[in-house]
Structure formats: C-alpha cells, structure tokens
N, C-alpha and C positions, 0 to 999 in steps of 0.2 A: 784768268780764264780757266774754266773747268771743262775737262773733256766730256763729250757727249756719252751718256751711258750706252754700252753696247746692247744691241737688240738681242733678245734671246734667240739662240739658234733654233731653226725649225726642226721638229722631231721627224726624221725621215728614216724608215726602216728599209734596209737594203739586204737582200738575201745573199748568202754565200753561194758559190758555184754548185755545190751539191744540192742545196735547197732549191736553187733555180731549176736544176735539172728535174728534180722531183715535181715541181710545179708544172713544168713543161710536159712531163710524162702524164701527169694527171689531166692536163688540158687536152692532150691527144686522145686519152681514153674517154673523156667527156664529150668531145666534139660531135660525134654522130647524134647523140641523144640530147645534148644540152649545149648548143654553140655559144650561148650567152655566158655560161659558166666557164667554158673553155677560153673565151676571150678575156674574162676577168683574170683567170689563172695565168695566162700568158702575159698579160699586162703587169701583174704582180711580179712575175719572174723577171721581166725585162726592166721595169721602172721602179720596183719597190712600192712603198705606200707612204703618203704624207699623213703621219699620225695626228697632226694638228687639225686635220679636216675630218677626222673620224667622229662619229657619234655613236653612243651606245643605245641599247634598246629602250631605255627609259626616256632618253631624249626624243626618240622617234615616236614613242607612245604619246608623250605630251604634245608634240607637234601635230599629231593626228587628232588631238582633242580627247584622247582616252584618259581615264583617271589613272593616277599613279598606282603602280602595282603594290598590292598588300602582301607583306611577307608571309603572314599566316592566314591564308585564305581558308574559309570553312570547307570541310569535305562535303561534296555534293554527290549524292548517289542517284 
C-alpha cells in the first residue's frame, strides 16, 4: 500500500501585528470617503488573504474579453 500524496498546503498570507495595525489605521482613515476600501483593509488585517484565489491583471483582462497586453505598445500622441 502506498500512502496518499499530501495535498499542497494552501498559500495563505497572514500579517504580523504591526502590519495588522497599519492596515487598521489605513482603514480608519479611508472610512469616511471610501467605506468599501476600509472594509477590505480591515478584512485583510483580521483574516489575511488566500493567495491561491488571487488573480492578476492579465487574468482579469482575458476574462473581460480584452486582448492580452502588449509589452511595447506604440506611442500615441
């Protein structure tokens, strides 16, 4: 009998206490003008973030049906 291969651990980023406090301070300063950003910052401070569920800008562009980004776009004046 062979043992089952272990599943890869989920990549989860957790902030240290100083970073959590900085995120919470930023959330408080953003709350009056941008409550959605304040909510996200507070959530990051308290829960961290699951890196396995993150997508980069290129993934979002393709999902939106936009063409891939060209590294050397021509200058447009």
